[in-house]
C-alpha positions in Angstrom: -90.7 -132.5 -18.4 -94.2 -133.4 -17.3 -95.5 -131.3 -14.4 -97.1 -133.1 -11.5 -100.7 -132.0 -11.2 -102.3 -134.2 -8.6 -106.1 -134.5 -9.0 -106.8 -134.0 -5.3 -106.2 -131.1 -3.0 -104.2 -130.1 0.0 -104.5 -127.4 2.7 -102.7 -125.8 5.6 -105.3 -125.0 8.2 -105.3 -127.4 11.1 -106.7 -124.9 13.5 -109.9 -124.7 11.5 -110.6 -128.4 11.4 -110.7 -128.9 15.1 -113.1 -126.0 15.8 -116.6 -127.0 14.8 -117.0 -130.7 15.6 -120.5 -130.1 16.8 -121.7 -129.4 13.2 -121.4 -133.1 12.2 -122.5 -134.1 8.7 -123.5 -137.4 7.1 -120.7 -138.8 5.1 -120.1 -141.8 2.9 -116.5 -141.6 1.6 -115.8 -143.6 -1.6 -112.5 -144.0 -3.4 -111.9 -142.0 -6.5 -108.8 -142.7 -8.7 -107.7 -139.2 -9.1 -104.5 -138.8 -7.2 -102.7 -140.2 -10.2 -100.9 -137.5 -12.0 -101.5 -135.8 -15.3 -98.5 -134.6 -17.3 -98.1 -131.3 -19.1 -97.3 -131.0 -22.8 -93.8 -132.2 -23.4 -91.3 -130.4 -25.7 -88.2 -132.6 -25.8 -84.8 -131.2 -26.8 -85.0 -132.3 -30.4 -82.5 -129.8 -31.6 -79.5 -131.8 -30.5 -78.2 -133.8 -33.4 -76.5 -136.3 -31.0 -77.1 -140.0 -30.9 -78.1 -139.8 -27.2 -80.8 -137.8 -25.5 -81.7 -136.5 -22.1 -83.9 -138.8 -19.8 -86.8 -136.3 -20.2 -86.5 -136.2 -23.9 -87.1 -139.8 -24.9 -87.5 -141.2 -28.4 -85.4 -141.4 -31.5 -82.5 -139.0 -31.7 -82.2 -136.8 -34.7 -79.4 -138.9 -36.0 -81.9 -141.8 -36.2 -85.0 -140.0 -37.4 -86.1 -139.7 -41.1 -86.3 -135.9 -40.7 -82.6 -135.8 -39.5 -81.6 -137.9 -42.5 -82.7 -135.2 -44.9 -80.3 -133.0 -46.9 -80.3 -130.4 -44.1 -80.4 -131.9 -40.7 -80.1 -128.6 -38.9 -83.2 -127.3 -40.8 -85.1 -130.4 -40.0 -84.2 -130.1 -36.3 -85.4 -126.5 -36.2 -88.7 -127.4 -37.9 -89.3 -130.1 -35.4 -88.5 -127.8 -32.5 -90.9 -125.2 -33.9 -93.6 -127.8 -34.3 -93.3 -128.7 -30.6 -93.1 -125.1 -29.5 -96.2 -124.3 -31.5 -98.0 -127.3 -30.1 -97.2 -126.4 -26.5 -98.2 -122.8 -27.0 -101.5 -123.8 -28.6 -102.2 -126.3 -25.8 -101.6 -123.7 -23.1 -103.9 -121.3 -24.9 -106.6 -123.9 -25.1 -106.5 -124.2 -28.9 -106.6 -128.0 -29.0 -107.0 -128.2 -32.8 -103.9 -126.3 -33.5 -102.0 -128.2 -30.8 -103.0 -131.5 -32.3 -102.0 -130.4 -35.8 -98.6 -129.3 -34.5 -97.9 -132.5 -32.5 -99.1 -134.7 -35.3 -96.6 -132.9 -37.6 -93.9 -133.5 -35.0 -94.9 -137.2 -34.7 -94.8 -137.6 -38.5 -91.3 -136.1 -38.6 -90.1 -138.3 -35.8 -91.9 -141.7 -36.2 -89.9 -143.3 -33.4 -90.3 -140.6 -30.8 -92.5 -141.0 -27.8 -93.0 -137.3 -26.8 -95.3 -136.2 -29.6 -97.5 -139.2 -29.1 -97.7 -138.5 -25.4 -98.8 -134.9 -26.2 -101.5 -136.2 -28.5 -102.7 -138.4 -25.6 -102.9 -135.3 -23.5 -105.1 -133.5 -26.1 -107.4 -136.6 -26.4 -107.7 -136.7 -22.6 -108.5 -132.9 -22.5 -111.3 -133.6 -24.9 -112.7 -136.4 -22.7 -111.7 -139.1 -25.2 -110.2 -141.6 -22.8 -109.9 -144.4 -25.3 -107.9 -142.3 -27.8 -105.7 -141.0 -24.9 -104.9 -144.6 -23.7 -104.0 -145.5 -27.3 -101.7 -142.5 -27.6 -99.9 -143.3 -24.4 -99.6 -146.9 -25.4 -98.1 -145.8 -28.7 -95.6 -143.6 -26.9 -94.6 -146.6 -24.7 -94.2 -148.8 -27.7 -91.5 -146.3 -28.8 -90.0 -145.9 -25.3 -91.1 -148.4 -22.6 -89.4 -146.1 -20.0 -91.3 -143.0 -20.9 -92.3 -141.8 -17.5 -95.2 -139.4 -18.3 -96.9 -141.9 -20.5 -96.6 -144.5 -17.8 -98.1 -142.1 -15.2 -101.0 -141.1 -17.4 -101.8 -144.5 -18.8 -101.9 -145.9 -15.3 -104.1 -143.0 -14.2 -106.6 -143.7 -17.0 -106.6 -147.4 -16.3 -107.5 -146.5 -12.7 -110.3 -144.1 -13.7 -111.7 -146.7 -16.0 -111.9 -149.2 -13.1 -108.9 -151.3 -14.1 -106.9 -150.8 -10.9 -105.2 -154.2 -11.2 -104.0 -153.1 -14.7 -102.7 -149.9 -13.3 -100.9 -151.7 -10.5 -99.4 -154.2 -12.9 -98.2 -151.3 -15.1 -96.5 -149.5 -12.3 -95.0 -152.6 -10.7 -93.5 -153.6 -14.1 -92.1 -150.0 -14.6 -90.5 -150.0 -11.2 -88.6 -153.2 -12.2 -86.9 -151.4 -15.1 -83.4 -150.3 -14.0 -84.0 -146.8 -15.4 -87.1 -146.3 -13.4 -86.6 -148.2 -10.1 -85.9 -145.1 -8.1 -88.7 -142.9 -9.6 -90.8 -141.8 -6.6 -93.6 -140.6 -8.9 -94.2 -144.2 -9.9 -94.1 -145.2 -6.2 -96.6 -142.4 -5.4 -99.0 -143.6 -8.1 -98.5 -147.2 -7.1 -99.4 -146.4 -3.5 -102.5 -144.6 -4.8 -103.6 -147.5 -6.9 -103.0 -150.0 -4.0 -105.2 -147.7 -1.8 -108.0 -147.5 -4.3 -107.9 -151.3 -4.6 -108.2 -151.4 -0.8 -104.8 -153.1 -0.5 -104.0 -150.8 2.4 -100.8 -152.5 3.8 -99.2 -152.4 0.3 -100.3 -148.8 -0.1 -98.8 -147.8 3.2 -95.5 -149.6 2.4 -95.2 -148.0 -1.1 -96.0 -144.6 0.4 -93.4 -144.9 3.1 -90.8 -146.1 0.6 -91.5 -143.0 -1.5 -91.3 -140.9 1.7 -87.8 -142.2 2.4 -86.6 -141.5 -1.2 -88.4 -138.3 -2.2 -86.8 -134.9 -2.2 -90.4 -133.5 -2.0 -92.3 -135.7 0.4 -95.7 -134.0 0.0 -97.2 -136.7 -2.3 -96.0 -139.5 0.0 -97.5 -137.7 3.0 -100.7 -137.2 1.0 -100.9 -140.9 0.1 -100.4 -141.9 3.8 -103.0 -139.4 4.8 -105.5 -140.9 2.3 -104.7 -144.5 3.4 -105.8 -143.5 6.9 -108.7 -141.5 5.6 -110.1 -144.5 3.7 -109.8 -146.6 6.9 -111.7 -144.0 8.9 -108.8 -142.7 11.0 -109.6 -139.0 10.1 -107.6 -137.4 12.9 -104.4 -139.2 11.8 -105.3 -138.4 8.2 -105.5 -134.7 9.0 -102.2 -134.7 10.8 -100.5 -136.2 7.7 -102.3 -133.8 5.4 -100.9 -131.0 7.5 -97.4 -132.5 7.2 -97.8 -132.5 3.5 -98.8 -128.8 3.5 -95.6 -128.0 5.4 -93.7 -129.0 2.3 -96.1 -127.9 -0.4 -98.7 -125.2 0.6 -99.4 -124.1 -3.0 -100.9 -127.4 -4.1 -104.7 -127.2 -4.4 -105.0 -131.0 -4.1 -103.8 -130.9 -0.5 -106.4 -128.3 0.4 -109.1 -130.4 -1.2 -108.1 -133.5 0.8 -108.0 -131.5 4.0 -111.4 -130.1 3.2 -112.8 -133.7 2.9 -111.1 -134.5 6.3 -112.7 -131.5 7.8 -116.1 -132.7 6.7 -115.5 -136.0 8.3 -114.7 -134.3 11.5 -117.9 -132.2 11.3 -116.3 -128.9 10.2 -118.4 -127.8 7.2 -117.1 -124.2 7.4 -113.5 -125.4 7.5 -114.2 -127.7 4.5 -115.8 -124.9 2.6 -112.7 -122.6 3.2 -110.4 -125.4 2.1 -112.2 -126.0 -1.1 -112.3 -122.3 -1.8 -108.6 -122.1 -1.2 -108.0 -124.9 -3.7 -109.8 -123.1 -6.5 -108.2 -119.8 -5.5 -104.8 -121.4 -6.0 -105.8 -123.1 -9.2 -109.1 -121.9 -10.9 -108.7 -124.9 -13.2 -108.7 -127.4 -10.4 -111.9 -129.4 -11.2 -112.3 -131.4 -8.0 -112.4 -128.1 -6.0 -115.3 -126.8 -8.0 -117.0 -130.2 -7.8 -116.8 -130.2 -4.0 -118.0 -126.6 -3.7 -121.0 -127.6 -5.8 -121.6 -130.6 -3.6 -121.7 -128.4 -0.5 -124.0 -126.0 -2.2 -126.3 -128.8 -3.3 -126.4 -130.2 0.2 -127.5 -126.8 1.4 -130.1 -126.6 -1.4 -128.4 -123.7 -3.1 -129.2 -125.2 -6.5 -128.1 -122.1 -8.5 -124.7 -122.1 -6.8 -124.4 -125.8 -7.2 -125.2 -125.5 -10.9 -122.5 -122.9 -11.4 -119.9 -124.9 -9.6 -120.7 -128.2 -11.4 -120.7 -126.5 -14.8 -117.2 -125.3 -14.1 -116.2 -128.8 -13.0 -117.7 -130.4 -16.1 -116.1 -127.8 -18.4 -112.7 -128.4 -16.8 -113.0 -132.2 -16.9 -115.6 -133.3 -19.5 -114.9 -137.0 -18.7 -116.0 -136.6 -15.1 -119.4 -138.3 -15.2 -119.9 -137.8 -11.5 -119.8 -134.1 -11.9 -122.1 -134.4 -14.9 -124.6 -136.3 -12.8 -124.4 -133.9 -9.9 -125.0 -131.0 -12.4 -128.2 -132.8 -13.4 -129.4 -133.0 -9.8 -128.7 -129.3 -9.4 -130.7 -128.5 -12.5 -133.5 -130.7 -11.2 -133.6 -128.8 -8.0 -134.2 -125.6 -9.9 -137.3 -126.9 -11.7 -139.7 -125.5 -9.2 -138.6 -122.0 -10.1 -138.1 -122.7 -13.8 -139.9 -125.7 -15.3 -137.5 -125.6 -18.3 -134.7 -126.7 -16.0 -136.5 -130.1 -15.7 -135.8 -130.9 -19.4 -132.2 -129.6 -19.0 -131.8 -132.0 -16.0 -133.2 -134.9 -18.1 -130.7 -134.2 -20.9 -127.8 -133.9 -18.4 -128.8 -137.3 -16.8 -128.8 -138.9 -20.3 -125.3 -137.7 -20.9 -124.3 -139.9 -18.0 -126.4 -142.8 -19.3 -124.7 -142.6 -22.7 -121.4 -143.6 -21.1 -122.7 -145.4 -18.0 -126.0 -147.2 -19.1 -126.3 -149.0 -15.8 -126.3 -145.9 -13.6 -129.5 -146.2 -11.6 -129.4 -142.7 -10.2 -129.1 -141.2 -13.7 -131.8 -143.5 -15.2 -134.4 -142.8 -12.5 -133.3 -139.2 -12.2 -133.8 -138.6 -15.9 -137.3 -140.3 -15.8 -138.5 -138.1 -13.0 -137.0 -134.9 -14.5 -138.7 -135.5 -17.9 -142.0 -136.3 -16.1 -142.4 -132.6 -15.1 -143.0 -131.2 -18.6 -145.2 -132.6 -21.4 -142.3 -132.1 -23.8 -140.5 -134.9 -21.9 -143.4 -137.3 -21.3 -142.4 -139.8 -23.9 -138.9 -140.2 -22.4 -140.4 -140.1 -18.9 -142.7 -143.1 -19.6 -139.8 -145.1 -21.1 -137.2 -144.3 -18.4 -139.5 -144.5 -15.4 -140.7 -147.9 -16.7 -137.1 -149.1 -16.7 -136.5 -147.5 -13.3 -139.5 -149.4 -11.9 -138.1 -152.7 -12.9 -134.6 -152.1 -11.4 -133.9 -154.7 -8.6 -132.9 -151.9 -6.2 -136.2 -149.9 -6.6 -138.2 -150.2 -3.4 -141.9 -151.2 -3.4 -142.9 -147.7 -2.2 -140.9 -146.2 -5.1 -142.5 -148.6 -7.6 -145.9 -147.5 -6.4 -144.9 -143.8 -6.8 -143.7 -144.5 -10.4 -147.0 -146.2 -11.2 -149.0 -143.2 -9.9 -146.8 -140.9 -12.0 -147.3 -143.0 -15.1 -151.1 -143.1 -14.6 -151.0 -139.3 -14.1 -149.2 -138.7 -17.3 -151.6 -141.0 -19.2 -154.6 -139.2 -17.7 -153.2 -135.8 -18.6 -152.5 -136.9 -22.1 -156.1 -138.2 -22.4 -157.5 -134.9 -21.0 -155.4 -132.9 -23.5 -156.7 -134.9 -26.4 -160.4 -134.9 -25.4 -162.8 -132.9 -27.6 -163.8 -129.4 -26.6 -167.0 -129.2 -24.4 -170.3 -128.4 -26.1 -172.2 -125.1 -25.6 -174.5 -124.9 -22.6 -177.5 -127.1 -23.0 -175.8 -129.6 -25.3 -175.0 -133.1 -24.1 -171.5 -133.5 -22.8 -169.0 -135.1 -25.1 -167.2 -138.3 -24.2 -164.9 -137.7 -21.3 -166.5 -134.5 -20.2 -167.0 -134.4 -16.5 -164.3 -137.0 -16.0 -162.6 -136.8 -12.6 -159.3 -135.0 -12.6 -156.2 -137.1 -12.9 -154.7 -138.4 -9.7 -151.9 -136.2 -8.4 -148.6 -137.9 -7.7 -147.8 -137.8 -4.0 -145.1 -135.4 -2.9 -141.6 -136.7 -2.4 -142.2 -139.9 -4.3 -139.0 -139.8 -6.4 -137.5 -143.3 -6.1 -134.4 -143.9 -4.0 -132.2 -145.1 -6.8 -131.8 -141.9 -8.8 -134.4 -139.7 -7.1 -133.9 -136.4 -8.7 -134.8 -134.5 -5.5 -132.3 -133.0 -3.1 -131.5 -134.8 0.2 -134.1 -134.5 2.9 -131.7 -132.4 5.0 -128.6 -130.5 4.0 -125.6 -132.7 3.8 -122.0 -132.3 2.8 -120.7 -135.8 2.5 -117.0 -136.5 1.8 -117.8 -139.1 -0.8 -116.9 -140.1 -4.3 -119.9 -139.1 -6.5 -119.2 -142.1 -8.6 -120.6 -144.5 -6.0 -123.0 -142.3 -4.0 -125.5 -143.9 -1.8 -127.7 -140.8 -2.2 -128.0 -138.8 -5.4 -126.0 -135.6 -5.5 -124.7 -133.5 -2.8 -121.5 -135.4 -2.1 -118.0 -133.9 -2.6 -115.6 -135.7 -4.8 -113.6 -138.1 -2.7 -109.9 -138.0 -2.4 -107.9 -139.9 -5.0 
């Protein structure tokens, strides 16, 4: 049924990690709720006209569904099977409209079935519509409370949305169901949610319980590795990541996690190799592209960072952290191409549309728009708001004031009458001193749209960065 596709990454190169400790890099790891799994489109065995169904084909049986009650149950069953097959094929081909149409048809034909509603949730999630995805997964669970893929994905979305306690409660309740009490995938996700909530003893206990039960222990080893990672024990985290790789060396998430551990141990080259391996194994692995972009941004390779972040955003439109880092990369290119400044401003505003209180995005947008007269109106509004933020330092408030005065003076100069011919009296404003220039490097700390002062490659969650941009996506 649903394929496990962990959001993080895993790697098998322990020798690399220990090699370049002298490189050292600034790091500020933050939790990111991405270990929790996504499912693949589900095509249950609806062609069996039996009153029972397989565990991975939940929902109403054909004998119970309106479609099966028609004059020709065999024909109805075949039509439902074809609808699912068409939906899965369209989903895998990236044709989400066709997939949605097919799964909606299947849901209409089987109103009590969970599978089609789960698949509609996947499509909504792929489109970045988290609210619709949650509603679809909840609809699936209303049909079958033990529908494992819907439980996994709903908990994942709750975690991403910041409701870790909701995710924990969902998984704990699911594990109390007799049909699910031995499901190691639920234990894996529960361990991840405990870890992200900083309930480390509970996270370790859940991961060790999963380790004792699982046929494939890679996820349990991964969770244990990340529990130690979050507590700063990077050497033990690396050892456990390598144990995970012994059982699953084709999982990009393990390579990603080991890359982050390499960064913490000062091995930028090893981290880069690990992230590259992650996207080599799975070109659709968004966190790997995000982290490659973060390393490029830290090295001031803004063009490379832009390419990597654009891939990450295309693969995961709901990742606002990747969207914000893309904005910082575009802002870094404005010196070569002033048009990039307006692009950066628009990219920052995409973040603000979903996260209005993001200081980095607010201030970054203001400074980006200030570069080009086409963005001055927005710059004045946004920099004014940035100036009033509690976290804006006095030095940065002064820099904003200088910039606002500069914009006002340049507008005044642009609207001044043309000068008279020689010998005529100067018109009003002629001979006025040039507008004051904004001091270099005055972008404010909360949301400064400039690159870090020195190249960094921090193993951090871009959702809670202390510095704008340049930080790899943290492990789930």
